[in-house]
C-alpha positions as CSV (number, residue, x, y, z in Angstrom):
1,M,79.1,103.6,71.2
2,K,82.8,103.0,71.5
3,V,84.3,103.5,75.0
4,K,87.1,106.1,75.0
5,P,90.4,104.6,76.4
6,L,91.6,105.9,79.7
7,T,95.2,107.3,79.8
8,V,97.5,107.2,82.8
9,S,100.6,109.3,82.9
10,F,103.3,108.6,85.4
11,A,104.7,111.7,87.1
12,P,107.1,112.8,88.2
13,L,108.8,110.6,85.5
14,D,111.4,108.2,86.9
15,N,112.6,105.7,84.3
16,E,114.0,103.3,86.8
17,R,110.8,103.3,88.8
18,L,108.8,102.8,85.5
19,A,111.0,99.8,84.6
20,N,110.4,98.3,88.1
21,L,106.7,98.8,87.7
22,C,106.5,97.2,84.2
23,G,108.8,94.2,85.0
24,P,110.8,92.1,82.4
25,L,109.0,92.3,79.0
26,D,106.1,94.2,80.7
27,E,105.1,91.0,82.6
28,N,103.8,93.0,85.6
29,L,101.5,95.0,83.2
30,R,100.2,91.7,81.9
31,Q,99.2,90.7,85.4
32,I,97.3,93.9,85.9
33,E,95.6,93.3,82.5
34,L,94.4,89.9,83.6
35,A,93.3,91.0,87.0
36,F,91.0,93.7,85.7
37,D,90.2,92.2,82.2
38,V,91.4,95.3,80.4
39,G,93.9,96.0,77.6
40,L,97.1,98.0,78.5
41,A,99.3,99.7,75.9
42,R,102.3,101.7,77.2
43,R,104.4,104.2,75.3
44,G,107.0,105.9,77.4
45,E,105.5,107.3,80.6
46,H,101.9,107.0,79.2
47,C,99.7,104.0,79.6
48,R,96.5,103.6,77.6
49,I,93.8,101.4,79.2
50,E,91.0,99.9,77.1
51,G,88.0,98.2,78.7
52,P,84.8,98.9,80.6
53,P,85.0,102.3,82.4
54,A,84.7,100.9,85.9
55,Q,87.4,98.2,85.3
56,A,89.7,100.8,83.5
57,R,89.5,103.1,86.5
58,L,90.4,100.2,88.9
59,A,93.4,99.3,86.6
60,A,94.5,103.0,86.6
61,Q,94.3,103.0,90.4
62,A,96.5,99.9,90.5
63,L,99.0,101.3,88.1
64,R,99.4,104.5,90.2
65,H,99.6,102.4,93.4
66,F,102.4,100.1,92.1
67,Y,104.3,103.0,90.5
68,A,104.4,104.6,94.0
69,L,105.8,101.3,95.4
70,A,108.3,100.7,92.6
71,T,111.4,102.1,94.3
72,A,112.8,98.6,93.9
73,P,112.0,95.9,91.3
74,L,108.5,94.4,91.7
75,S,108.2,90.7,91.3
76,I,105.1,88.9,89.9
77,D,104.4,87.8,93.5
78,D,104.5,91.5,94.7
79,I,102.0,92.4,91.9
80,Q,99.6,89.5,92.5
81,L,99.5,89.9,96.3
82,G,99.2,93.6,95.9
83,L,96.2,93.1,93.6
84,V,94.5,91.0,96.3
85,E,95.0,93.8,98.9
86,L,93.8,96.5,96.5
87,R,90.7,94.4,95.8
88,N,89.9,94.4,99.5
89,Q,90.6,98.0,100.3
90,G,87.9,99.6,102.4
91,H,87.0,96.5,104.3
92,G,88.8,97.8,107.4
93,L,91.2,94.8,107.8
94,A,92.5,94.6,111.3
95,A,94.9,91.7,111.2
96,P,96.1,89.9,114.3
97,A,99.6,90.6,115.5
98,G,102.4,89.1,113.4
99,L,103.0,85.4,113.5
100,L,106.4,84.0,114.4
101,T,107.5,82.4,111.1
102,R,110.2,83.0,108.6
103,K,107.8,85.2,106.6
104,G,108.0,88.5,108.5
105,D,105.1,90.1,106.5
106,L,102.7,87.2,106.8
107,H,99.1,88.4,107.5
108,G,95.6,88.1,106.3
109,R,95.1,89.9,103.0
110,T,91.3,89.6,102.7
111,P,88.5,90.0,105.3
112,H,87.9,86.3,105.4
113,Q,91.6,85.5,105.9
114,V,91.8,88.0,108.8
115,E,88.6,86.4,110.3
116,Y,90.2,83.0,109.9
117,L,93.4,83.9,111.7
118,K,91.3,85.5,114.5
119,N,89.2,82.4,114.8
120,I,92.2,80.1,115.0
121,L,93.8,82.2,117.7
122,A,90.6,82.4,119.7
123,H,89.1,78.9,119.3
124,D,90.4,75.3,120.0
125,I,88.7,74.0,116.9
126,T,88.4,76.0,113.6
127,F,87.0,75.0,110.2
128,G,88.2,76.8,107.1
129,I,86.0,75.9,104.1
130,G,86.4,77.3,100.6
131,P,88.0,77.0,97.1
132,A,91.6,76.3,96.3
133,G,94.0,79.2,96.6
134,T,92.4,81.0,99.5
135,G,95.2,80.3,101.9
136,K,93.3,77.9,104.2
137,T,96.1,75.4,104.6
138,Y,99.0,77.8,104.4
139,L,97.6,80.1,107.1
140,A,96.7,77.1,109.3
141,V,100.3,75.8,109.1
142,A,101.6,79.4,109.8
143,C,99.5,79.5,113.0
144,A,100.8,76.0,114.0
145,V,104.4,77.2,113.5
146,D,103.6,80.3,115.5
147,A,102.2,78.2,118.4
148,L,105.2,75.9,118.4
149,E,107.7,78.8,118.3
150,R,105.8,80.4,121.3
151,E,105.8,77.1,123.1
152,Q,102.0,77.1,123.3
153,V,102.1,73.5,122.0
154,A,104.7,70.8,122.2
155,R,104.3,69.5,118.6
156,I,102.6,69.9,115.3
157,V,100.5,67.1,113.7
158,L,99.5,67.4,110.1
159,T,97.2,64.9,108.5
160,R,94.9,64.4,105.5
161,P,92.9,61.5,104.0
162,A,94.8,59.6,101.3
163,V,92.0,59.6,98.8
164,E,92.7,59.1,95.1
165,A,91.6,61.9,92.7
166,G,91.1,59.8,89.7
167,E,94.2,57.6,90.3
168,R,94.8,54.4,92.1
169,L,97.0,54.5,95.2
170,G,97.8,50.8,95.0
171,F,99.7,51.2,91.7
172,L,102.1,53.9,93.1
173,P,105.6,52.5,93.8
174,G,107.0,52.0,97.3
175,D,105.7,51.2,100.7
176,L,102.7,52.8,102.4
177,T,104.6,55.8,103.6
178,Q,106.0,56.4,100.1
179,K,102.6,56.0,98.6
180,V,100.9,58.6,100.8
181,D,103.8,61.1,100.7
182,P,102.6,62.8,97.5
183,Y,99.2,63.4,99.1
184,L,101.0,65.2,102.1
185,R,103.3,67.3,99.9
186,P,101.4,70.6,100.2
187,L,101.8,70.3,104.0
188,Y,105.6,69.7,103.7
189,D,105.9,72.7,101.2
190,A,104.1,75.0,103.6
191,L,106.4,73.9,106.5
192,Y,109.6,74.4,104.4
193,D,108.4,77.8,103.3
194,L,107.6,79.0,106.8
195,M,110.5,77.4,108.8
196,G,113.2,76.5,106.3
197,F,114.2,73.0,105.2
198,D,117.0,72.4,107.9
199,K,114.8,73.4,110.8
200,V,111.9,71.3,109.6
201,A,114.2,68.3,109.2
202,R,115.5,68.8,112.8
203,L,112.0,69.0,114.2
204,F,111.0,65.9,112.3
205,E,113.9,64.1,113.9
206,K,112.8,65.3,117.4
207,Q,109.2,64.2,116.5
208,A,108.1,67.8,117.2
209,I,106.5,67.7,113.8
210,E,104.5,64.7,112.5
211,V,102.9,64.2,109.1
212,A,100.6,61.2,108.7
213,P,97.6,60.0,106.8
214,L,94.3,60.2,108.6
215,A,94.0,56.4,109.1
216,Y,97.0,56.6,111.5
217,M,95.0,58.8,113.9
218,R,92.6,56.1,115.1
219,G,93.0,55.2,118.7
220,R,95.2,58.1,119.6
221,T,94.7,61.1,122.0
222,L,96.7,64.1,120.9
223,N,97.6,66.4,123.9
224,H,99.4,69.7,123.7
225,A,99.5,69.6,119.9
226,F,98.5,71.8,117.0
227,I,96.6,69.5,114.7
228,I,95.7,70.3,111.1
229,L,93.4,68.1,109.0
230,D,93.8,69.1,105.4
231,E,91.5,68.1,102.4
232,A,88.8,67.3,104.9
233,Q,86.1,67.2,102.2
234,N,87.5,63.7,101.5
235,T,86.8,62.3,105.0
236,T,83.7,60.2,105.6
237,P,81.4,61.2,108.5
238,E,82.9,58.4,110.6
239,Q,86.5,59.6,109.9
240,M,85.6,63.2,110.7
241,K,84.0,62.2,114.1
242,M,87.1,60.0,114.8
243,F,89.4,62.9,114.1
244,L,87.5,65.4,116.2
245,T,87.5,63.0,119.2
246,R,91.3,62.6,119.0
247,I,91.8,66.2,120.4
248,G,93.2,66.1,123.9
249,I,94.2,68.5,126.7
250,G,96.0,71.7,125.5
251,A,95.4,70.9,121.9
252,K,94.2,73.1,119.0
253,A,92.8,71.8,115.7
254,V,92.2,73.4,112.3
255,I,90.1,71.5,109.7
256,T,90.4,72.7,106.1
257,G,88.6,71.7,102.9
258,D,86.8,72.5,99.7
259,V,83.3,71.0,99.5
260,T,83.2,71.5,95.7
261,Q,86.1,69.1,95.2
262,V,85.0,65.9,96.9
263,D,86.9,62.8,95.6
264,L,85.0,60.2,97.6
265,P,83.1,57.4,95.8
266,K,79.8,58.5,94.3
267,G,77.1,58.5,96.9
268,Q,79.5,58.6,99.9
269,P,78.7,61.7,102.0
270,S,81.5,64.1,102.9
271,G,82.5,64.3,106.6
272,L,83.2,68.0,106.2
273,V,79.7,68.7,104.8
274,E,78.2,66.7,107.6
275,A,80.3,68.4,110.3
276,R,79.3,71.9,109.0
277,R,75.6,70.9,109.4
278,I,75.9,69.0,112.7
279,L,78.3,71.3,114.6
280,A,77.1,74.7,113.4
281,G,75.5,75.6,116.8
282,V,78.2,74.1,119.0
283,R,79.9,76.7,121.2
284,G,83.7,76.8,121.1
285,L,83.9,76.0,117.4
286,A,84.5,78.5,114.6
287,F,83.7,78.3,110.9
288,T,85.2,80.5,108.3
289,E,83.8,80.4,104.8
290,F,86.0,81.5,101.9
291,D,85.0,82.4,98.3
292,A,86.5,83.5,95.0
293,S,87.3,87.0,96.4
294,D,89.8,85.3,98.8
295,V,91.9,83.6,96.2
296,V,95.6,84.6,96.6
297,R,97.1,83.1,93.4
298,H,97.4,84.0,89.7
299,P,94.6,86.5,88.9
300,L,93.0,84.0,86.5
301,V,92.4,81.6,89.4
302,A,89.9,83.9,91.0
303,R,88.1,84.3,87.8
304,I,88.1,80.5,87.2
305,V,86.6,79.9,90.7
306,A,84.0,82.6,90.2
307,A,83.0,81.1,86.8
308,Y,82.5,77.7,88.4
309,E,80.5,79.2,91.3
310,Q,78.3,81.1,88.8
311,D,77.7,78.0,86.7
312,K,76.8,76.0,89.8
313,A,74.3,78.8,90.8
């Protein structure tokens, strides 16, 4: 039996608001199509939705929601972030107070993101484990920037293991610093986005921000610092223990990683997996586990992650 399409009519009709909703060449509508796996066809102020009834109703709800917000042009970012928040309506999100960054509206958009922010603020060591696109690194850097701005720490230290993902580090041009810089680029990008290029450059000059490969951490004690270990799934158990024992007085650490994307040599255990098992019962630590529902990227990314999780199960 063929499912009857659902029709949404926008009222009161406002052509400017309708144009803001649809975006250039109806690109915003395409994002909603992808998010709910439905077909959208618009004629004037009427939009026909074809697909499973439950998905069609959700798409209709999204269309009405964004039409109400479309007093100004809506970017693709507005649509994609709004879709994440719509997906998590009803979870009673109680986000922590705003973080002091350049992004005035920065907050957790899913229950796990809110839990993660609360854990970072309440614990000296926090683990964020889950797939790409869930905001693990970005939110950790935001908390580090917030702590620096509030003078709760004297500096930010960002590190990650320089492990090749199918490529050979030795064949990259330049000295060691230039070789590892591409591996640290996501951390730089988050800093620039949250603080601005000029301010980050000044803080680098003052050594208030340090970005270094994990190997440089051995033998150090990091006091009054906010330390982030990114891509921690690519640490060995020995490296993870070494990192965790670097944490000094007045320091806070966040460890992030995706245990499904380990690039270590075959047979080499992941330090992140081992830490999750060994430290699960240790007081003062917090673990936040993310999944596909927390992905804050293109709508297709969440479906790709979910497909891989389903195949693994």
